[in-house]
C-alpha positions as CSV (number, residue, x, y, z in Angstrom):
1,M,7.8,-17.6,3.1
2,F,5.1,-16.0,5.1
3,T,3.0,-13.0,4.4
4,G,2.4,-11.6,7.9
5,I,-1.3,-12.3,7.8
6,V,-1.9,-14.2,11.0
7,Q,-4.4,-16.9,10.7
8,G,-5.2,-17.1,14.4
9,K,-4.0,-17.6,18.0
10,V,-3.4,-21.1,19.4
11,E,-2.9,-22.1,22.9
12,V,0.5,-23.7,23.9
13,V,-0.7,-26.9,25.9
14,E,2.7,-28.5,26.7
15,V,6.3,-27.3,27.1
16,H,9.0,-29.9,27.4
17,E,12.3,-28.3,28.6
18,L,15.9,-29.6,27.9
19,D,19.1,-28.0,28.1
20,K,19.0,-24.9,25.6
21,F,16.2,-26.8,23.8
22,R,12.5,-27.0,24.3
23,T,9.4,-28.4,22.6
24,H,6.1,-26.6,22.2
25,V,2.9,-28.4,21.8
26,V,0.0,-26.2,20.6
27,K,-3.6,-27.2,20.2
28,M,-4.6,-26.4,16.4
29,P,-8.1,-26.4,15.0
30,D,-9.1,-28.5,12.1
31,T,-9.1,-25.4,10.0
32,L,-5.3,-24.9,10.5
33,R,-4.4,-28.4,10.4
34,E,-5.9,-29.3,6.9
35,G,-3.0,-30.7,4.9
36,L,-0.6,-30.1,7.6
37,A,2.2,-32.7,7.8
38,T,5.4,-33.4,9.8
39,G,8.2,-31.3,8.2
40,A,5.9,-28.5,7.4
41,S,6.9,-24.8,8.4
42,V,4.5,-22.8,10.6
43,A,5.2,-19.4,12.0
44,H,4.9,-18.8,15.8
45,N,4.9,-15.2,16.7
46,G,6.8,-14.8,13.4
47,V,9.3,-17.6,14.0
48,C,9.4,-20.1,11.3
49,L,9.2,-23.6,13.2
50,T,9.0,-27.1,11.7
51,V,6.3,-29.5,12.5
52,T,8.0,-32.5,14.5
53,D,4.7,-34.6,15.3
54,I,0.9,-34.4,15.0
55,S,-1.2,-36.3,17.2
56,G,-4.9,-35.5,16.7
57,D,-5.2,-31.7,17.3
58,R,-2.1,-31.5,19.1
59,V,1.1,-30.3,17.1
60,S,4.5,-30.3,18.3
61,F,7.5,-28.0,17.3
62,D,11.2,-27.9,18.5
63,L,13.0,-24.7,19.5
64,M,16.6,-24.6,19.1
65,R,19.3,-22.6,21.2
66,E,19.3,-19.6,18.8
67,T,15.4,-19.4,18.6
68,L,15.4,-19.2,22.4
69,R,18.1,-16.4,22.5
70,L,16.7,-14.2,19.9
71,T,12.7,-14.6,20.2
72,N,9.9,-14.5,23.0
73,L,9.1,-18.0,22.4
74,G,11.5,-19.0,25.1
75,A,9.5,-17.2,27.7
76,V,5.9,-18.7,26.6
77,E,4.2,-20.8,29.2
78,V,1.5,-23.4,29.1
79,G,-1.8,-21.8,28.8
80,Q,-0.5,-18.8,26.7
81,Y,-1.4,-18.2,23.0
82,V,0.9,-17.6,20.0
83,N,0.3,-16.1,16.6
84,I,0.0,-18.8,13.8
85,E,0.5,-18.6,10.1
86,R,0.9,-21.5,7.7
87,A,3.5,-21.2,5.0
88,A,2.4,-19.4,1.9
89,R,1.7,-21.3,-1.3
90,F,2.1,-20.2,-4.8
91,G,-1.1,-18.6,-5.9
92,D,-2.1,-17.5,-2.5
93,E,-3.2,-13.9,-1.9
94,I,-0.3,-11.7,-0.4
95,G,-2.4,-9.4,1.9
96,G,0.8,-8.5,3.9
97,H,4.5,-8.4,2.8
98,S,6.9,-11.1,2.0
99,M,8.5,-12.5,5.5
100,S,10.9,-15.4,6.0
101,G,10.1,-16.1,9.7
102,H,13.7,-15.3,10.7
103,V,13.4,-12.9,13.6
104,I,16.4,-10.4,13.8
105,C,15.6,-9.4,17.5
106,M,13.1,-8.6,20.2
107,A,11.5,-5.1,21.0
108,E,10.2,-4.0,24.1
109,V,6.6,-2.4,24.4
110,I,7.0,1.0,25.9
111,A,3.6,2.7,25.7
112,I,0.1,2.2,24.4
113,D,-2.2,4.9,23.2
114,E,-5.9,4.0,23.2
115,A,-8.3,5.6,21.2
116,P,-11.8,4.8,19.8
117,N,-11.7,1.7,17.7
118,N,-8.1,1.6,17.5
119,R,-4.9,1.4,19.6
120,R,-1.3,2.6,19.0
121,L,1.6,0.6,20.5
122,W,5.1,2.2,20.9
123,F,8.4,-0.1,20.8
124,A,12.0,0.5,21.6
125,L,14.8,-0.8,19.2
126,P,18.6,-0.8,19.4
127,A,20.2,1.6,16.7
128,S,21.7,-1.3,15.0
129,V,18.2,-2.5,14.0
130,G,16.6,0.9,14.1
131,R,18.4,2.0,11.0
132,F,16.0,-0.1,9.0
133,V,13.0,1.3,10.5
134,F,11.2,4.2,8.4
135,E,7.9,5.9,8.5
136,K,5.3,4.1,6.3
137,G,7.6,1.1,5.9
138,Y,6.8,-2.5,6.7
139,I,7.7,-4.4,9.6
140,G,6.9,-7.8,11.3
141,V,5.7,-7.8,15.0
142,D,5.2,-11.2,16.4
143,G,4.5,-12.2,12.9
144,I,2.1,-9.6,12.0
145,S,2.6,-7.6,8.9
146,L,2.2,-3.9,10.0
147,T,3.0,-0.4,8.5
148,I,5.2,1.7,10.8
149,G,3.6,4.9,11.9
150,D,6.0,7.4,13.7
151,V,9.5,7.0,14.1
152,R,11.6,8.9,16.6
153,P,14.9,8.9,18.8
154,S,14.6,6.9,21.9
155,V,14.6,9.0,25.2
156,E,17.9,7.6,26.2
157,G,19.5,9.1,23.1
158,E,20.4,5.4,21.7
159,G,18.3,3.5,19.3
160,V,14.7,4.6,18.1
161,E,11.2,4.2,18.9
162,F,8.3,3.5,16.5
163,S,4.6,2.9,16.6
164,V,2.3,0.9,14.8
165,N,-1.6,1.5,14.6
166,L,-3.9,-1.5,15.3
167,I,-7.5,-1.9,14.2
168,P,-10.1,-4.2,16.1
169,E,-9.6,-7.0,14.1
170,T,-5.8,-7.2,14.5
171,L,-6.3,-6.9,18.4
172,H,-9.0,-9.7,18.4
173,R,-7.1,-11.9,16.0
174,T,-3.5,-11.9,17.4
175,V,-1.6,-11.7,20.7
176,L,-0.9,-8.1,20.3
177,G,-4.3,-7.3,21.7
178,E,-2.8,-8.7,25.1
179,R,0.6,-7.0,25.1
180,L,1.4,-4.6,28.0
181,P,4.3,-2.2,28.7
182,G,7.5,-4.1,29.3
183,D,6.5,-7.1,27.1
184,Q,8.8,-8.3,24.4
185,V,7.7,-8.8,20.8
186,N,9.6,-10.4,17.9
187,I,10.7,-8.3,15.3
188,E,11.5,-9.1,11.4
189,I,12.5,-6.2,9.4
190,D,11.5,-5.8,5.8
191,P,14.2,-7.8,3.8
192,Q,14.1,-5.3,0.9
193,T,14.6,-2.3,3.2
194,Q,17.4,-4.2,4.9
195,V,19.1,-4.9,1.6
196,I,18.7,-1.3,0.2
197,V,20.0,0.2,3.7
198,E,23.1,-2.1,3.9
199,T,24.1,-1.4,0.2
200,V,23.9,2.2,0.6
201,E,26.0,2.0,3.8
202,R,28.5,0.1,2.0
203,V,28.7,2.5,-0.9
204,L,28.9,5.5,1.1
205,A,31.7,3.7,3.3
206,S,33.7,2.8,0.1
207,Q,33.5,6.5,-1.0
208,M,35.0,7.8,2.3
209,R,38.1,5.5,2.2
């Protein structure tokens, strides 16, 4: 389990490509490697990955076909950074919301509104996922626990657009400070919201038969 409180950004220093498979090697500082062992779970841009090797400050992770298809990690290049969060432990403070590290899809950054001391980002989602998005609800964006601001129908009439507001600390600590229109971000829907929506949909569907 993760909380969506990103602990920092780390640089991808090696990428090894195979057929529908790749290995990321990231450079992790001492503070993030403390107690880390092979087999541990670490979220990269919100994607739960398993440590496969540790060599000094270089830590390796394998990415399978489904991860490459559903997330933005398949497009990450050497020299770029990813958000990192170690798995939560019992007794840790939960500052965000419960997250599994299972990304449901990607969303495109469609607009950025700048204001003094903060920034608003707008994203587009297909209707199949947009039905889980509500104002003031939780959402995971590149592994960051965020509160949804506004929600509106997409300009094309299919799907939804939603915004999040970012404070300077989030912009400094995470890769969202570098995102531009056209970029893809990883999305994890709040699991409690997803369960409630799907349950209500099933009940309503059964009543209409």
